Backbone as numpy.savetxt, mean C-alpha at the origin, in Angstrom:
# Nx Ny Nz CAx CAy CAz Cx Cy Cz
83.09 112.10 -30.09 82.17 111.30 -29.28 81.17 110.76 -30.27
81.06 109.45 -30.19 80.13 108.78 -31.14 78.80 108.50 -30.44
77.77 108.68 -31.19 76.43 108.46 -30.63 75.84 107.20 -31.29
75.46 106.31 -30.41 74.88 105.08 -30.92 73.37 105.21 -30.92
72.76 104.88 -32.02 71.32 104.93 -32.14 70.76 103.50 -32.20
69.70 103.39 -31.49 69.04 102.05 -31.46 68.26 101.85 -32.75
68.57 100.71 -33.31 67.95 100.44 -34.59 66.54 99.92 -34.34
65.62 100.46 -35.12 64.22 100.01 -35.03 64.07 98.66 -35.73
63.20 97.81 -35.21 63.05 96.48 -35.84 62.54 96.62 -37.24
63.05 95.69 -38.02 62.65 95.73 -39.40 61.25 95.19 -39.55
60.49 95.96 -40.36 59.11 95.54 -40.63 59.11 94.59 -41.80
58.47 93.37 -41.60 58.50 92.44 -42.73 57.70 92.99 -43.87
58.16 92.71 -45.04 57.46 93.21 -46.20 56.13 92.50 -46.36
55.12 93.19 -46.88 53.80 92.54 -47.10 53.91 91.44 -48.14
53.05 90.43 -48.00 53.14 89.33 -48.95 52.77 89.79 -50.34
53.47 89.16 -51.25 53.23 89.54 -52.64 51.93 88.94 -53.09
51.14 89.66 -53.86 49.87 89.11 -54.36 50.12 87.98 -55.32
49.26 87.01 -55.32 49.48 85.88 -56.22 49.32 86.33 -57.64
49.94 85.54 -58.50 49.79 85.89 -59.91 48.34 85.76 -60.33
48.10 86.42 -61.43 46.71 86.45 -61.90 46.21 85.09 -62.32
47.09 84.26 -62.87 46.65 82.93 -63.32 46.51 81.94 -62.19
47.16 82.20 -61.04 47.10 81.26 -59.93 46.20 81.76 -58.81
45.44 82.73 -59.10 44.56 83.27 -58.04 43.48 82.25 -57.68
43.26 82.06 -56.42 42.25 81.11 -55.93 40.90 81.77 -55.95
39.98 81.01 -56.38 38.61 81.50 -56.47 37.74 80.74 -55.50
37.07 81.40 -54.69 36.20 80.75 -53.69 34.85 80.52 -54.31
34.46 79.23 -54.37 33.17 78.86 -54.97 32.20 78.55 -53.85
31.11 79.20 -53.80 30.13 78.89 -52.71 29.53 77.50 -52.90
29.45 76.78 -51.83 28.90 75.40 -51.85 27.48 75.45 -51.31
26.60 74.91 -52.12 25.19 74.89 -51.68 24.98 73.73 -50.72
24.30 73.97 -49.68 24.03 72.92 -48.67 22.66 72.30 -48.90
22.63 70.94 -48.73 21.36 70.22 -48.89 20.52 70.41 -47.64
19.31 70.95 -47.80 18.50 71.17 -46.57 18.14 69.87 -45.87
18.12 68.72 -46.61 17.78 67.43 -45.95 18.89 66.95 -45.05
20.15 67.37 -45.37 21.29 66.92 -44.57 21.60 67.87 -43.44
20.83 68.91 -43.38 21.09 69.86 -42.30 20.68 69.28 -40.96
21.47 69.44 -39.95 21.19 68.93 -38.61 20.24 69.88 -37.92
19.05 69.37 -37.55 18.10 70.25 -36.88 18.59 70.61 -35.50
18.19 71.71 -35.02 18.60 72.09 -33.66 17.99 71.15 -32.63
18.68 70.92 -31.50 18.22 70.02 -30.43 17.07 70.63 -29.67
16.01 69.84 -29.55 14.85 70.27 -28.80 14.49 69.20 -27.78
14.22 69.50 -26.55 13.84 68.47 -25.54 12.51 67.83 -25.89
12.43 66.49 -25.65 11.20 65.75 -25.96 10.10 66.12 -25.00
8.93 66.24 -25.56 7.78 66.59 -24.73 7.35 65.39 -23.91
6.85 65.54 -22.69 6.41 64.37 -21.87 5.29 63.62 -22.57
5.41 62.25 -22.45 4.44 61.37 -23.10 3.14 61.35 -22.31
2.08 61.52 -23.00 0.78 61.52 -22.37 0.11 60.17 -22.58
-0.35 59.58 -21.46 -1.01 58.28 -21.56 -2.41 58.45 -22.13
-2.70 57.46 -22.99 -4.02 57.49 -23.60 -5.06 57.09 -22.58
-6.18 57.68 -22.58 -7.22 57.32 -21.58 -7.67 55.88 -21.79
-7.73 55.11 -20.67 -8.14 53.70 -20.74 -9.64 53.62 -20.94
-9.95 52.70 -21.82 -11.38 52.48 -22.13 -11.78 51.16 -21.51
-12.61 51.14 -20.53 -13.06 49.93 -19.84 -14.32 49.42 -20.51
-14.29 48.09 -20.77 -15.44 47.45 -21.39 -16.40 46.99 -20.31
-17.66 46.99 -20.60 -18.63 46.50 -19.59 -18.44 45.01 -19.35
-18.67 44.51 -18.12 -18.49 43.08 -17.84 -19.40 42.22 -18.69
-18.79 41.07 -19.11 -19.53 40.13 -19.95 -20.50 39.32 -19.10
-21.74 39.28 -19.49 -22.71 38.52 -18.66 -22.39 37.03 -18.68
-22.45 36.41 -17.50 -22.17 34.98 -17.38 -23.41 34.17 -17.71
-23.15 33.13 -18.50 -24.26 32.25 -18.90 -24.18 31.00 -18.05
-25.17 30.68 -17.26 -25.11 29.47 -16.40 -25.03 28.23 -17.24
-24.12 27.30 -16.80 -23.99 26.02 -17.49 -25.16 25.12 -17.11
-25.37 24.05 -17.92 -26.51 23.16 -17.59 -26.43 22.53 -16.22
-25.18 22.36 -15.68 -25.07 21.70 -14.39 -25.12 22.63 -13.20
-25.15 23.96 -13.48 -25.16 24.89 -12.35 -26.53 24.90 -11.70
-26.49 25.07 -10.38 -27.74 25.07 -9.63 -28.15 23.71 -9.12
-27.40 22.65 -9.55 -27.73 21.29 -9.11 -26.81 20.96 -7.94
-27.31 20.50 -6.80 -26.44 20.19 -5.66 -25.48 19.07 -6.02
-24.22 19.12 -5.52 -23.25 18.06 -5.84 -23.67 16.72 -5.27
-23.30 15.67 -6.00 -23.61 14.31 -5.55 -22.65 13.89 -4.46
-23.13 13.15 -3.47 -22.21 12.71 -2.41 -21.16 11.76 -2.96
-19.95 11.86 -2.38 -18.85 11.00 -2.82 -19.15 9.55 -2.47
-18.82 8.67 -3.42 -19.04 7.24 -3.20 -17.99 6.69 -2.25
-18.32 5.74 -1.39 -17.33 5.18 -0.48 -16.25 4.43 -1.23
-15.11 4.25 -0.53 -13.98 3.55 -1.12 -14.39 2.12 -1.47
-14.01 1.69 -2.67 -14.31 0.33 -3.09 -15.65 0.17 -3.77
-16.50 1.24 -3.77 -17.81 1.13 -4.41 -17.64 1.26 -5.91
-18.43 0.59 -6.73 -18.30 0.69 -8.18 -18.73 2.05 -8.66
-18.30 2.41 -9.88 -18.65 3.69 -10.47 -20.14 3.73 -10.74
-20.73 4.90 -10.51 -22.16 5.04 -10.76 -22.98 4.96 -9.49
-22.39 4.50 -8.37 -23.10 4.43 -7.11 -24.00 3.22 -6.97
-24.11 2.38 -8.00 -24.96 1.19 -7.93 -24.10 0.00 -7.58
-24.42 -0.74 -6.53 -23.59 -1.89 -6.17 -23.60 -2.92 -7.27
-22.42 -3.47 -7.52 -22.30 -4.48 -8.57 -22.96 -5.78 -8.12
-23.67 -6.36 -9.06 -24.36 -7.62 -8.76 -23.34 -8.75 -8.71
-23.45 -9.67 -7.79 -22.50 -10.78 -7.72 -22.57 -11.64 -8.97
-21.44 -12.22 -9.33 -21.37 -13.07 -10.52 -22.18 -14.33 -10.28
-23.06 -14.62 -11.23 -23.88 -15.82 -11.11 -24.93 -15.73 -10.04
-25.19 -14.55 -9.49 -26.21 -14.41 -8.46 -25.76 -14.89 -7.10
-24.47 -15.20 -6.92 -23.99 -15.69 -5.63 -23.53 -14.52 -4.77
-23.77 -14.60 -3.49 -23.31 -13.52 -2.60 -21.79 -13.52 -2.51
-21.17 -12.37 -2.26 -19.71 -12.34 -2.15 -19.21 -13.17 -0.98
-18.07 -13.80 -1.20 -17.48 -14.66 -0.17 -16.67 -13.79 0.79
-16.97 -13.83 2.08 -16.21 -13.01 3.02 -14.77 -13.48 3.13
-13.88 -12.56 3.43 -12.46 -12.91 3.57 -12.26 -13.76 4.81
-11.37 -14.75 4.73 -11.13 -15.61 5.89 -10.52 -14.83 7.05
-10.97 -15.17 8.24 -10.50 -14.50 9.45 -9.29 -15.26 9.98
-8.21 -14.51 10.21 -7.00 -15.14 10.73 -7.19 -15.48 12.21
-6.76 -16.70 12.55 -6.85 -17.14 13.93 -5.51 -17.01 14.63
-5.59 -16.83 15.94 -4.36 -16.81 16.73 -3.80 -18.22 16.79
-2.63 -18.42 16.21 -2.06 -19.75 16.03 -0.78 -19.87 16.85
-0.68 -21.00 17.56 0.54 -21.35 18.29 1.13 -22.59 17.65
2.36 -22.47 17.17 3.04 -23.59 16.50 4.19 -24.04 17.38
4.16 -25.31 17.76 5.27 -25.92 18.51 6.10 -26.69 17.48
7.24 -26.13 17.11 8.04 -26.69 16.04 8.65 -28.03 16.38
9.17 -28.66 15.31 9.79 -29.97 15.47 11.04 -29.85 16.34
11.18 -30.77 17.29 12.32 -30.76 18.20 12.12 -29.87 19.42
10.94 -29.24 19.56 10.64 -28.37 20.70 9.69 -29.09 21.64
9.97 -29.02 22.94 9.12 -29.63 23.95 8.49 -28.53 24.79
7.17 -28.61 24.97 6.42 -27.60 25.71 5.64 -28.28 26.82
5.78 -27.75 28.04 5.03 -28.26 29.18 4.35 -27.09 29.88
3.07 -27.28 30.22 2.34 -26.23 30.92 0.96 -26.03 30.30
0.39 -24.85 30.53 -0.95 -24.53 30.08 -0.87 -23.47 28.99
-1.60 -23.69 27.92 -1.64 -22.76 26.79 -2.99 -22.05 26.81
-2.97 -20.73 26.80 -4.20 -19.94 26.80 -4.19 -18.96 25.62
-5.41 -18.52 25.26 -5.60 -17.52 24.20 -5.04 -17.95 22.87
-5.03 -19.26 22.61 -4.60 -19.78 21.31 -5.81 -20.42 20.64
-6.21 -19.88 19.51 -7.36 -20.44 18.82 -6.99 -21.67 18.00
-5.78 -21.72 17.52 -5.32 -22.86 16.70 -3.97 -23.31 17.24
-3.90 -24.60 17.57 -2.68 -25.18 18.13 -2.13 -26.20 17.15
-0.91 -25.97 16.70 -0.23 -26.88 15.76 0.95 -27.49 16.49
0.97 -28.82 16.56 2.00 -29.53 17.31 2.86 -30.29 16.31
4.12 -29.90 16.22 5.09 -30.62 15.41 6.17 -31.25 16.29
6.25 -30.79 17.55 7.20 -31.36 18.50 6.46 -32.17 19.55
6.71 -31.84 20.85 6.10 -32.56 21.96 5.45 -31.55 22.90
4.19 -31.83 23.27 3.44 -30.98 24.18 2.88 -31.85 25.29
3.10 -31.42 26.55 2.53 -32.08 27.71 1.76 -31.03 28.50
0.46 -31.22 28.62 -0.37 -30.24 29.30 -1.55 -30.93 29.97
-1.96 -30.40 31.14 -3.10 -30.95 31.86 -4.42 -30.55 31.20
-4.52 -29.31 30.68 -5.76 -28.87 30.05 -5.44 -27.73 29.09
-5.93 -27.87 27.87 -5.79 -26.85 26.84 -7.15 -26.65 26.19
-7.59 -25.41 26.12 -8.82 -25.06 25.43 -8.46 -24.25 24.18
-8.89 -24.75 23.06 -8.62 -24.08 21.79 -9.77 -24.36 20.84
-9.71 -23.74 19.66 -10.74 -23.97 18.65 -10.36 -25.11 17.74
-9.08 -25.23 17.42 -8.64 -26.26 16.48 -7.32 -26.83 16.95
-7.18 -28.15 16.85 -5.96 -28.85 17.21 -5.46 -29.63 16.00
-4.19 -29.44 15.67 -3.57 -30.15 14.56 -2.26 -30.74 15.05
-2.18 -32.08 15.02 -0.95 -32.77 15.40 -0.33 -33.33 14.13
0.84 -32.84 13.77 1.53 -33.28 12.57 2.08 -34.69 12.75
2.64 -35.24 11.66 3.15 -36.61 11.72 4.27 -36.80 12.72
5.04 -35.71 12.97 6.14 -35.81 13.93 5.74 -35.33 15.32
4.47 -34.93 15.52 4.07 -34.37 16.79 3.54 -35.41 17.77
3.70 -35.08 19.07 3.23 -35.94 20.16 2.55 -35.03 21.19
1.32 -35.40 21.56 0.58 -34.64 22.57 0.22 -35.60 23.70
0.54 -35.17 24.94 0.19 -35.95 26.11 -0.54 -35.05 27.09
-1.76 -35.48 27.48 -2.54 -34.69 28.42 -3.99 -34.64 28.02
-4.65 -33.52 28.27 -6.09 -33.36 28.03 -6.31 -32.07 27.25
-7.22 -32.13 26.27 -7.49 -30.97 25.43 -8.96 -30.99 25.04
-9.55 -29.81 24.95 -10.92 -29.64 24.48 -10.93 -28.62 23.35
-11.39 -29.06 22.17 -11.39 -28.20 20.99 -12.69 -28.40 20.24
-12.88 -27.58 19.20 -14.01 -27.76 18.30 -13.73 -28.85 17.28
-12.58 -28.76 16.61 -12.19 -29.74 15.60 -10.77 -30.16 15.88
-10.48 -31.44 15.58 -9.15 -31.98 15.80 -8.75 -32.83 14.62
-7.48 -32.72 14.25 -6.90 -33.54 13.18 -5.61 -34.15 13.70
-5.58 -35.48 13.74 -4.46 -36.20 14.35 -3.71 -36.94 13.24
-2.46 -36.52 12.99 -1.59 -37.24 12.07 -0.38 -37.81 12.80
-0.23 -37.45 14.09 0.87 -37.98 14.89 0.32 -38.87 15.99
0.77 -38.62 17.23 0.37 -39.45 18.38 -0.30 -38.55 19.40
-1.49 -39.00 19.86 -2.19 -38.33 20.94 -2.38 -39.35 22.06
-1.95 -39.00 23.26 -2.06 -39.89 24.42 -2.69 -39.10 25.55
-3.98 -39.39 25.84 -4.66 -38.68 26.90 -6.16 -38.65 26.64
-6.77 -37.53 26.96 -8.21 -37.35 26.80 -8.45 -36.23 25.78
-9.12 -36.59 24.72 -9.39 -35.65 23.64 -10.89 -35.48 23.48
-11.35 -34.22 23.57 -12.76 -33.92 23.38 -12.89 -32.95 22.22
-13.51 -33.41 21.14 -13.75 -32.59 19.96 -15.25 -32.40 19.80
-15.73 -31.19 20.03 -17.17 -30.95 19.96 -17.70 -30.96 18.54
-16.81 -30.97 17.56 -17.21 -31.04 16.16 -16.69 -32.30 15.50
-15.66 -32.14 14.67 -15.09 -33.24 13.90 -13.78 -33.72 14.51
-13.58 -35.03 14.46 -12.33 -35.66 14.83 -11.86 -36.49 13.66
-10.71 -36.11 13.11 -10.16 -36.80 11.94 -8.85 -37.42 12.34
-8.73 -38.74 12.13 -7.50 -39.46 12.40 -6.91 -39.85 11.05
-5.76 -39.29 10.71 -5.13 -39.56 9.43 -4.51 -40.95 9.41
-4.00 -41.33 8.24 -3.42 -42.66 8.10 -2.21 -42.88 8.97
-1.49 -41.81 9.34 -0.32 -41.95 10.21 -0.64 -41.60 11.65
-1.91 -41.32 11.96 -2.28 -40.89 13.30 -2.59 -42.06 14.22
-2.41 -41.79 15.51 -2.67 -42.80 16.54 -3.20 -42.09 17.78
-4.38 -42.50 18.25 -5.03 -41.94 19.42 -5.08 -43.01 20.50
-4.50 -42.68 21.66 -4.48 -43.61 22.79 -5.16 -42.91 23.97
-6.14 -43.58 24.57 -6.81 -43.02 25.74 -8.29 -42.86 25.47
-8.85 -41.70 25.80 -10.28 -41.43 25.65 -10.46 -40.36 24.58
-11.33 -40.65 23.62 -11.62 -39.71 22.54 -13.12 -39.48 22.50
-13.54 -38.23 22.50 -14.95 -37.86 22.41 -15.11 -36.91 21.22
-16.13 -37.18 20.43 -16.39 -36.31 19.28 -17.83 -36.50 18.81
-18.31 -35.54 18.02 -19.65 -35.66 17.46 -19.61 -36.39 16.12
-18.54 -36.15 15.35 -18.36 -36.84 14.08 -16.94 -37.36 14.03
-16.79 -38.61 13.60 -15.50 -39.29 13.59 -15.16 -39.74 12.17
-13.91 -39.50 11.78 -13.42 -39.96 10.48 -12.03 -40.53 10.68
-11.88 -41.82 10.28 -10.60 -42.51 10.42 -10.15 -42.95 9.04
-8.99 -42.49 8.61 -8.47 -42.88 7.31 -7.82 -44.27 7.40
-7.56 -44.82 6.24 -6.94 -46.14 6.17 -5.54 -46.07 6.79
-5.30 -46.89 7.80 -4.03 -46.90 8.51 -4.10 -46.20 9.86
-5.17 -45.42 10.13 -5.28 -44.76 11.41 -5.60 -45.72 12.54
-5.15 -45.39 13.75 -5.34 -46.27 14.91 -6.06 -45.52 16.02
-6.96 -46.25 16.68 -7.70 -45.71 17.82 -7.70 -46.76 18.90
-6.95 -46.53 19.97 -6.83 -47.49 21.07 -7.32 -46.81 22.34
-8.30 -47.46 23.01 -8.83 -46.91 24.24 -10.35 -46.87 24.19
-10.94 -45.76 24.58 -12.39 -45.64 24.65 -12.84 -44.48 23.76
-13.86 -44.79 22.98 -14.41 -43.80 22.06 -15.82 -43.46 22.50
-16.14 -42.18 22.65 -17.47 -41.75 23.05 -17.97 -40.74 22.01
-19.20 -40.94 21.54 -19.81 -40.06 20.57 -20.68 -39.04 21.30
-20.53 -37.79 21.00 -21.28 -36.72 21.65 -22.61 -36.50 20.92
-23.63 -36.17 21.69 -24.94 -35.87 21.13 -25.05 -34.36 20.90
-26.21 -33.91 20.42 -26.42 -32.49 20.19 -26.38 -31.70 21.49
-26.74 -32.34 22.59 -26.70 -31.66 23.88 -25.29 -31.57 24.44
-24.34 -32.25 23.80 -22.96 -32.21 24.26 -22.63 -33.28 25.27
-23.58 -34.17 25.58 -23.32 -35.23 26.55 -22.89 -36.49 25.80
-21.86 -37.17 26.28 -21.44 -38.40 25.61 -22.40 -39.53 25.89
-22.55 -40.42 24.92 -23.36 -41.62 25.08 -22.45 -42.75 25.52
-23.09 -43.79 26.11 -22.30 -44.93 26.58 -21.63 -45.59 25.40
-20.42 -46.01 25.58 -19.66 -46.65 24.50 -18.82 -47.76 25.07
-18.44 -48.65 24.21 -17.60 -49.78 24.59 -16.16 -49.45 24.25
-15.23 -50.00 25.00 -13.81 -49.72 24.69 -13.47 -50.22 23.30
-12.66 -49.45 22.59 -12.25 -49.82 21.23 -11.00 -50.64 21.31
-10.99 -51.73 20.53 -9.82 -52.60 20.48 -8.75 -51.96 19.62
-7.50 -52.27 19.89 -6.43 -51.70 19.05 -6.65 -52.09 17.60
-6.52 -51.14 16.72 -6.76 -51.37 15.31 -5.44 -51.70 14.61
-5.48 -52.61 13.64 -4.28 -52.89 12.85 -3.86 -51.62 12.10
-2.62 -51.65 11.66 -2.09 -50.46 10.99 -2.72 -50.21 9.64
-3.40 -51.22 9.05 -3.95 -51.03 7.73 -5.46 -51.04 7.73
-6.12 -51.20 8.90 -7.58 -51.25 8.93 -8.08 -50.32 10.02
-8.86 -49.28 9.68 -9.41 -48.41 10.72 -10.58 -49.06 11.40
-10.59 -48.98 12.72 -11.66 -49.55 13.50 -12.06 -48.54 14.55
-13.38 -48.29 14.69 -13.91 -47.41 15.73 -15.25 -47.93 16.10
-15.47 -48.27 17.37 -16.75 -48.79 17.84 -17.39 -47.79 18.75
-18.67 -47.66 18.63 -19.44 -46.77 19.49 -20.87 -47.23 19.51
-21.54 -47.05 20.62 -22.93 -47.42 20.76 -23.77 -46.15 20.91
């Protein structure tokens, strides 16, 4: 009968020591203290420096302080508040006032009564029983038939009827007045015609007696009045 014995594991042999000439020598390395990493320390909380407040600077009043403000000058007034003297000592000329104007254009015919018109310009044809205005202007192509009372009248066309001008009556060279004409001052240009009766008004506004005016030639103005 054979007996089997369990073999014990082989123990590895210890390492052989190195030869004397190849022995390693450990050389200590000196460390630079400047390159050493300091240990980590938490940063201390930052303390705010105490604020130093300066005393307020005294205010020095300016030369203009304490003086009441000057009132604003109105629009259009010159600088300095002093009104500008007119040039040459003449007073300023006021702006012309626009008048309510009614224009009857060429080729237009108007019949009836015209009211609230300060200036009437006739380039076409107007037939009216009574018109009150401040100024009447009849152009060379205009024709007026009827009665009108104005302050000033200028006739360059044809007027047939009764015309009363409390101021000036001007008959241009192409104008022709037929019927009754009353005015305080009369001016007839060369070529103007006045056929009918002419009455000159006095300062009281009453007409004086006058003789009928004969038809005037086309090149000679004629106006008779007593």
